[in-house]
N, C-alpha and C positions, 0 to 999 in steps of 0.2 A: 100812124104814118102809112103813106101809100108810096111804095118804091117803084120807079119806072126801070125800063130795061138798061137805060144808060146810067143807072145808079144815082139819079137825081130823085129827090122825093118831096112829097107834100107833107107838112106837119100840121096836125089839127088837134086841138085838145082844150080841156078846161083845167084851171089852175086854182088853188087855194093857197094863200100865204098869210101867216100872222106873225107879227112882231111886237114884243112887249116893250113899252117904255116905262122907266122907273120914275115915279113922282112920290117923294116922301115915303119910301118903302112900300109902295103900292105899285103893281103892274097895270099900266094902261094899254089895252090891246088895240093894235091897228091891223085890220084884217082886209085882204084884198081878194075879191072873187074876179077871175079874168077868163076870157075865151082868147084862143090863139089861133091864127092861120099863117102858115109860113111856108117857104120854099127853099130847099137846099140843093147846092151844086157841089160835085166833087172838084177840088182844086189840085190835090196831089194824091197819087195812089201808086202802089205797086202794080206790076204787070198783071197779075191775076185779080186785082182789086180786092184782095184780103184785108189790106190796111188802107184806110181811106181818111183823108183830111178834107172836111167839108166846110163851106161857109153859107150861112142861112139868114135870110131876112124874114120878119114876120110882123104881122099887125096884131095888135092887142086892143081889147076893149072889155070894160066891166065896171065893178062897183067897189067902193072903198068905204069902210065904216071905221070910226075912231070910237073906242069905248062903247061899242054896240049901240051907238046912238045916244047915249046918256051924256049929257053936257055938264052936269054938276058932280063933282067929286064929294066924297064924304066930309071933307073939311070946308066946303063951300066954295071951293075954286071952280072955275068955269074952264071947260075944254073948248078952246076957240076953233079947232079943226072939226069940221062936221062931215057928215056923210056926203059922198059925191061920186059922180060917174067919171071914170078914168079912161084914158084912151092913149095910144101911142104905137111904139114899135119895138122890136128887138133885133140885135145883131148877134148871131151865135157863131162860135167856132166849135166844130165838133170833130172828134177823132174816133173812128170806128174800127174795130178789129173783129173781122169774122173768125169765130173760133171753129164754127162749123158752117154748113150751108144755112142753117136756121137759127144759130145762136150768135149774137153780136155783143161784144163789150163796148161800151160807150163812155166817154169822157167828154163833157161839154162845158164851155164857158160862154155865158150869155150876158149881155148888157141891154138892160131894159130901160127905155126912155119913156116915162109916163107923165101924162099932162092931166090937169084937172084935180090934182092932188095938192095938199098943203104940206105934205110930209117928205118932200124930196122928189125930184124928178128922175134920177139916175139910180138904178139898182143892179148889182152885179149877182149873178147866180153861178155857182159851180156845182156840176152834178156827175155822179158816176152811176152807171146802170148797166143792165143786161137787157137786150131786146130779144124776144122769141119770136120767130116768123111762122105764123101758123099756116098759111096757104102755100 
């Protein structure tokens, strides 16, 4: 992330997600590799901006593979979802608490809308984290 003086910031990153679906006691993986670029603005904060609630919008694009590109299962059944390029956006609600000038506790809820996939368009993510500011 790149934070500006007014506490808005740009988010950029790469993401890898995998989800396994069960078919006759076998796990069929769906993996997504995405890149993200987003912008966050503060909506509510205390006077010193030590606690801040932000809203962010982001653009996403990447690649999705189902069963690592193998369309036949061991029992002869065929996987109808193939590999595809995916694209879309995300809406994020982020709650930041500055523990010190350089350490931030994070809580985020993100709703991703992805198109180009056969495995569902909307995905919710919830995350906890710690950001360490280096510069």
